[in-house]
C-alpha positions in Angstrom: -11.8 3.9 8.0 -10.7 0.6 6.5 -12.9 -2.5 6.4 -11.3 -5.5 8.2 -12.2 -9.2 8.1 -12.9 -11.3 11.3 -13.8 -14.9 11.9 -16.2 -16.0 14.6 -15.6 -19.6 15.7 -19.4 -20.2 15.8 -20.9 -17.9 13.2 -18.1 -17.7 10.6 -16.5 -14.8 8.8 -17.7 -11.2 9.0 -16.4 -7.7 8.2 -16.2 -4.6 10.4 -15.2 -0.9 9.8 -12.6 0.1 12.3 -9.9 2.7 12.8 -6.4 1.5 12.0 -5.4 1.8 15.6 -8.0 -0.8 16.6 -7.4 -3.2 13.6 -5.6 -5.9 15.7 -8.2 -5.9 18.5 -10.9 -8.6 18.4 -14.3 -7.5 17.1 -17.7 -8.4 18.4 -19.5 -10.9 16.2 -22.8 -9.4 14.9 -24.5 -12.8 15.3 -23.5 -14.0 18.8 -21.7 -10.9 20.2 -18.6 -13.0 21.0 -15.1 -11.6 20.4 -13.6 -12.8 17.1 -10.0 -12.5 15.9 -9.0 -10.6 12.8 -8.2 -12.7 9.7 -5.5 -11.7 7.2 -6.4 -11.7 3.6 -4.6 -10.7 0.4 -5.4 -7.4 -1.1 -7.5 -7.4 -4.3 -4.9 -6.4 -7.0 -6.6 -7.7 -10.1 -7.9 -4.4 -11.3 -4.9 -2.3 -10.2 -2.9 -0.5 -12.9 0.4 -2.5 -13.4 2.5 0.7 -12.9 0.8 1.3 -9.6 1.3 -2.3 -8.6 5.1 -2.1 -9.3 5.2 1.2 -7.3 3.4 -0.4 -4.3 5.8 -3.4 -4.4 8.8 -1.1 -4.4 7.4 0.8 -1.5 6.8 -2.3 0.5 10.4 -3.6 -0.2 11.9 -0.3 0.7 9.8 0.4 3.8 12.4 -0.9 6.2 15.6 -0.7 4.1 15.7 1.6 1.1 17.2 0.1 -2.1 20.4 1.9 -3.2 21.2 2.3 -6.9 24.1 3.7 -8.8 23.7 6.2 -11.6 24.8 3.4 -14.0 22.0 1.1 -12.8 19.5 3.9 -13.2 20.7 4.8 -16.7 20.4 1.1 -17.7 16.8 1.1 -16.4 15.9 4.2 -18.4 15.5 6.4 -15.3 16.2 10.0 -16.1 17.2 12.8 -13.6 14.5 15.4 -12.8 13.9 18.1 -15.4 13.7 21.7 -14.2 10.9 23.8 -15.7 11.2 27.5 -16.5 9.7 28.3 -13.1 12.5 26.5 -11.3 10.4 23.6 -10.1 11.8 20.1 -10.5 9.6 17.7 -12.6 10.2 14.0 -12.6 9.4 12.9 -16.2 9.6 9.2 -15.4 7.6 9.4 -12.1 4.3 11.1 -12.9 2.8 10.1 -9.5 5.3 12.2 -7.6 4.6 15.8 -6.7 7.4 18.2 -7.5 9.1 19.9 -4.6 
């Protein structure tokens, strides 16, 4: 379960563990028991591996509309097609985070 931040108008900010389906619902303040709205905060990315950060950014960009690229564009970026092993499984040499299918 993720930890979400909320802000009570009287007591100030607090955090609450909630299911993702209830994330947008107001939470009860632990100090005064009043309902408080969720606050939006930026994720902590300072310690994230730069390659993972780039992958997350690409996933966010392509969440609603995938980016299309030509073979020429991929070649210029150094992206190589998948390599087949002797077992017939496809391995992505330039994408180590992906599981072969």
